[in-house]
C-alpha positions as CSV (number, residue, x, y, z in Angstrom):
1,M,119.1,69.3,108.3
2,R,118.1,65.9,106.9
3,R,116.9,65.9,103.3
4,I,115.3,63.1,101.2
5,L,116.0,64.2,97.6
6,P,113.0,64.2,95.2
7,V,113.7,63.0,91.7
8,L,113.5,65.8,89.1
9,T,114.1,66.0,85.4
10,V,117.7,65.8,84.3
11,A,117.7,66.9,80.7
12,A,117.6,70.7,80.8
13,L,120.2,71.2,83.6
14,A,122.5,68.6,82.1
15,V,122.8,70.6,78.9
16,T,123.6,73.7,81.0
17,L,126.2,71.9,83.1
18,A,127.9,70.5,80.0
19,G,128.2,73.9,78.3
20,C,129.3,76.1,81.2
21,A,132.8,75.9,82.5
22,G,132.1,78.4,85.3
23,T,133.8,81.8,85.7
24,A,137.2,80.5,87.0
25,E,140.1,79.9,84.6
26,P,141.3,76.3,84.2
27,D,143.8,75.5,86.9
28,A,145.9,72.6,88.2
29,T,142.8,70.6,89.3
30,S,142.0,70.1,85.7
31,T,144.4,67.2,85.6
32,A,144.3,63.7,87.1
33,N,147.7,64.1,88.8
34,A,147.1,62.9,92.4
35,D,149.1,65.9,93.7
36,E,146.8,68.4,92.0
37,C,143.3,66.9,92.6
38,A,140.6,68.7,94.6
39,V,141.0,67.7,98.2
40,S,138.8,67.4,101.2
41,G,138.1,70.4,103.4
42,S,135.8,71.8,106.0
43,S,133.0,72.5,103.7
44,S,132.9,69.1,102.0
45,E,133.4,67.4,105.3
46,A,130.4,69.3,106.7
47,V,128.2,67.4,104.2
48,T,127.1,63.8,105.0
49,A,125.5,61.4,102.6
50,S,124.3,57.8,102.9
51,S,126.8,55.3,101.6
52,D,124.8,52.9,99.4
53,F,126.3,53.4,96.0
54,G,123.8,53.3,93.2
55,T,120.8,54.4,95.3
56,L,119.3,57.8,95.9
57,P,121.3,59.3,98.8
58,T,120.1,60.9,102.0
59,V,122.1,64.1,102.3
60,S,122.5,66.4,105.3
61,F,124.3,69.7,105.9
62,D,123.8,73.0,107.6
63,A,123.5,75.8,105.1
64,P,125.0,78.1,104.2
65,L,128.3,76.7,103.2
66,E,131.1,79.1,102.3
67,P,133.9,77.2,100.4
68,E,136.8,79.2,99.0
69,V,137.8,76.5,96.5
70,T,136.2,73.3,95.3
71,E,136.5,70.6,97.9
72,R,136.1,66.8,97.4
73,T,135.4,64.1,100.0
74,L,134.9,60.4,99.3
75,V,131.9,58.8,100.9
76,T,132.7,55.3,99.7
77,Q,135.8,54.5,97.6
78,G,135.5,52.3,94.5
79,D,138.1,50.0,93.2
80,G,138.3,51.4,89.7
81,D,140.9,53.8,88.2
82,P,140.7,57.5,89.1
83,A,138.8,59.5,86.5
84,P,141.2,61.5,84.3
85,H,140.6,64.8,82.6
86,G,139.1,64.2,79.2
87,A,137.3,61.0,80.2
88,V,133.7,60.3,79.3
89,A,132.0,60.0,82.8
90,T,128.8,58.2,83.5
91,I,127.3,59.3,86.8
92,D,124.2,59.5,89.0
93,Y,124.1,62.8,90.8
94,S,122.2,64.8,93.4
95,F,122.7,68.6,93.4
96,Y,122.0,71.1,96.2
97,N,122.2,74.9,96.6
98,G,125.0,75.4,99.2
99,R,123.5,78.8,100.4
100,S,119.8,77.7,100.9
101,G,120.2,74.0,101.3
102,E,117.5,73.4,98.7
103,V,117.5,70.5,96.3
104,I,118.3,71.5,92.7
105,E,118.1,68.3,90.8
106,S,118.8,64.5,90.8
107,T,119.0,61.6,88.4
108,D,116.7,58.7,89.3
109,Y,119.4,56.1,90.0
110,T,117.9,53.7,87.4
111,D,120.2,51.7,85.2
112,G,120.4,53.2,81.8
113,Q,119.2,56.6,82.9
114,Q,122.5,58.1,84.2
115,A,124.0,61.3,83.0
116,V,127.0,61.3,80.8
117,F,129.6,64.2,80.6
118,V,133.0,64.8,79.1
119,L,135.4,65.8,81.8
120,G,136.6,68.7,79.7
121,D,136.9,72.4,80.1
122,Q,133.4,73.0,79.0
123,L,131.9,71.2,81.9
124,L,130.9,73.2,85.0
125,A,134.2,73.5,86.8
126,G,133.0,72.5,90.3
127,L,131.4,69.3,88.9
128,R,134.5,68.5,86.9
129,K,136.7,68.9,89.9
130,T,134.4,66.7,92.0
131,I,134.6,63.9,89.5
132,E,138.2,64.1,88.3
133,C,140.6,61.9,90.3
134,T,137.7,60.0,91.9
135,P,138.0,56.2,91.5
136,V,135.3,54.6,89.5
137,G,132.8,53.0,91.7
138,S,133.0,55.7,94.3
139,R,130.4,58.0,95.9
140,V,131.9,61.5,96.3
141,I,130.8,64.8,97.8
142,G,131.9,68.0,96.1
143,V,131.3,71.5,97.4
144,A,132.1,74.3,94.9
145,P,132.2,78.1,95.3
146,A,130.4,80.3,92.9
147,A,133.6,80.9,90.9
148,D,133.5,77.2,90.0
149,A,129.7,77.2,89.6
150,F,127.4,79.9,88.1
151,G,129.4,82.9,89.3
152,D,127.9,86.3,89.5
153,E,125.0,85.4,87.2
154,G,123.5,82.5,88.9
155,L,120.9,80.3,87.3
156,S,117.5,81.7,88.2
157,D,115.5,78.9,86.6
158,Y,116.9,76.5,89.3
159,G,116.9,78.9,92.2
160,I,120.6,79.6,92.0
161,E,121.4,83.2,92.9
162,A,124.5,85.2,92.1
163,G,127.3,84.0,94.3
164,D,125.7,80.7,95.4
165,P,127.9,77.7,96.1
166,L,126.8,74.2,95.0
167,V,126.9,70.8,96.6
168,F,127.3,67.7,94.5
169,V,126.8,64.1,95.6
170,V,128.0,61.9,92.7
171,D,128.1,58.2,92.1
172,L,130.8,57.5,89.4
173,L,129.9,54.5,87.4
174,A,132.4,54.8,84.6
175,A,135.1,57.1,83.2
176,E,136.2,56.0,79.8
177,T,139.0,57.3,77.6
178,R,139.2,54.6,75.0
179,A,137.3,51.7,73.5
180,W,137.2,48.4,75.4
181,G,136.1,44.9,74.5
182,E,137.4,42.1,72.2
183,P,139.8,42.9,69.3
184,Q,138.5,42.0,65.9
185,D,140.3,41.4,62.6
186,A,139.5,43.9,59.8
187,P,138.6,42.5,56.4
188,D,141.4,42.0,53.9
189,G,142.3,45.2,52.0
190,F,141.2,47.5,54.9
191,P,143.6,50.1,56.3
192,T,145.6,48.8,59.3
193,V,145.3,50.4,62.7
194,E,147.9,50.4,65.5
195,L,147.2,51.9,68.9
196,D,149.7,53.7,71.2
197,D,149.6,53.4,75.0
198,D,146.9,56.0,75.2
199,G,144.7,54.4,72.5
200,R,145.6,57.0,69.8
201,P,145.5,55.2,66.4
202,T,148.1,55.2,63.6
203,V,146.5,54.3,60.3
204,T,148.4,52.8,57.4
205,M,146.7,52.7,54.0
206,P,147.4,49.5,52.0
207,D,149.3,49.7,48.7
208,G,146.9,50.0,45.8
209,F,143.9,50.8,48.0
210,E,140.8,50.8,45.9
211,T,138.2,53.5,46.7
212,P,134.8,51.9,47.5
213,K,131.7,53.2,45.7
214,T,129.7,53.1,49.0
215,S,130.9,53.4,52.6
216,E,132.5,50.4,54.1
217,S,133.1,49.8,57.8
218,A,134.6,47.2,60.1
219,V,134.6,46.7,63.9
220,L,138.1,46.6,65.3
221,I,137.2,46.3,69.0
222,Q,133.8,44.9,69.9
223,G,132.3,46.7,72.9
224,D,129.5,45.4,75.2
225,G,127.4,48.5,75.7
226,R,124.0,49.5,74.3
227,A,123.6,49.9,70.5
228,V,123.5,53.4,69.2
229,E,120.3,54.8,67.9
230,E,120.0,57.6,65.4
231,T,118.4,59.9,68.0
232,D,121.2,59.4,70.6
233,Q,123.7,61.9,71.9
234,V,127.0,60.1,71.4
235,Y,130.5,60.6,72.9
236,I,133.4,59.6,70.7
237,Q,137.1,59.9,70.1
238,Y,137.9,60.0,66.4
239,Q,140.6,60.5,63.8
240,G,139.9,61.5,60.2
241,L,142.3,60.9,57.3
242,D,142.5,61.6,53.6
243,A,142.5,58.1,52.0
244,A,144.7,59.3,49.1
245,T,147.5,60.8,51.2
246,G,147.0,59.3,54.7
247,E,147.1,62.8,56.1
248,I,145.1,63.5,59.3
249,F,142.7,66.4,58.8
250,D,140.9,66.2,62.2
251,E,141.0,64.3,65.4
252,T,140.1,64.5,69.1
253,W,143.1,62.5,70.4
254,D,145.3,65.5,69.9
255,D,143.8,67.5,72.8
256,G,142.3,64.5,74.7
257,N,138.7,65.9,74.7
258,P,136.1,63.6,73.2
259,Y,133.4,65.0,70.9
260,S,129.8,64.9,71.8
261,G,126.9,65.4,69.4
262,S,123.9,63.9,67.8
263,A,124.4,60.5,66.1
264,S,122.5,61.9,63.1
265,G,124.5,65.1,62.9
266,F,127.4,63.7,60.9
267,I,128.0,63.1,57.2
268,T,125.9,60.2,55.8
269,G,128.6,57.6,55.7
270,F,129.7,58.4,59.3
271,T,126.2,58.2,60.7
272,D,125.4,55.0,58.9
273,A,128.5,53.4,60.3
274,L,127.9,54.7,63.8
275,V,124.2,53.8,64.3
276,G,123.9,50.2,65.6
277,Q,127.5,50.1,67.0
278,K,127.8,49.1,70.6
279,V,129.2,51.5,73.2
280,G,132.8,50.5,74.0
281,S,133.5,49.6,70.4
282,Q,136.2,50.9,68.0
283,F,135.4,50.9,64.3
284,I,136.9,52.1,61.1
285,V,134.9,53.5,58.2
286,V,135.9,54.4,54.6
287,I,133.6,57.0,53.1
288,P,133.6,58.0,49.4
289,P,132.6,61.6,48.4
290,A,129.0,60.7,47.6
291,E,128.4,59.8,51.3
292,G,130.9,62.4,52.6
293,Y,131.2,66.0,51.5
294,G,130.3,65.5,47.9
295,E,132.2,66.1,44.7
296,A,134.2,69.3,44.4
297,S,132.7,71.9,42.2
298,D,132.3,75.7,41.8
299,D,129.4,75.4,44.2
300,N,131.1,73.0,46.6
301,T,134.4,74.3,47.8
302,N,134.6,72.4,51.0
303,E,138.2,71.4,51.6
304,L,137.1,67.7,52.0
305,A,134.9,67.7,48.9
306,G,135.9,65.1,46.3
307,K,138.0,63.1,48.9
308,T,137.6,59.6,50.2
309,L,137.8,59.8,53.9
310,V,138.9,57.3,56.6
311,F,137.7,57.5,60.2
312,V,138.8,55.5,63.2
313,V,136.2,56.0,66.0
314,D,136.1,55.0,69.7
315,L,132.5,55.0,70.9
316,L,132.6,55.9,74.6
317,G,129.0,56.7,75.4
318,A,125.5,57.1,74.0
319,V,122.5,58.6,75.7
320,P,118.9,58.6,74.5
321,T,117.4,62.0,73.8
322,V,113.8,61.0,73.2
């Protein structure tokens, strides 16, 4: 059956996809090891899709499909690196119900309107396995059983019944794990930052570091993406330290899963440093208590109250929400 996909709204389903890991336990396909990636099979090979990357696909398959595991078949292969687990992926997508053959949803394949997901364990397993290991610049077909989709509950608002498989056609535009762009020199007196092979920072506080009265920030790597707005959903790697001791109190690099949240949802000094930064950048910000967690008191017992904080941040994505 030949289908021309209508363009539907993305926002509501995207939230669901990013917050539902499916019913299956994480398995070997949650890595980017080439020996453990989802592979092509009879179900994914039964789906055909037009090959023009970056354009709305024409998709055809005979429903119902009955995959036992998530299968992945490349339509066109890009020349970028394979997407690893934990990357921030920018995609255009078209989703179908593998039982009924009906269209579920699509992005509109317009620049700047793509969906962004963290390829972590919270993402719907079938979608994650479709994207992981796929080279950037590729169009890929994924067919997922219910165990890697919405299981025995389904998703009635989108016509997905209990036990329904899903079909994904995905254009992978980017899969980022670290900041990119031009290195920049930090101002004199700022903490120094060294990066390991995976981009994880090591921060060294200078001798006699003077705590600023207001937050101070500096760009360490200048990215070339869109500038963050306060209403954006952002995707970041970060490391937070106590300026007085140099001890790390929180970071995302330890488990490789970037954080996503509202740009306005952080402490004041962090949000002020973040808004206006370009995607792809790395920056460092020093935040005194007044723009952080406040001064410690009987009423303010937060463990970070009264402390000057240092954050190193890789800005990997930003998506408008209004």
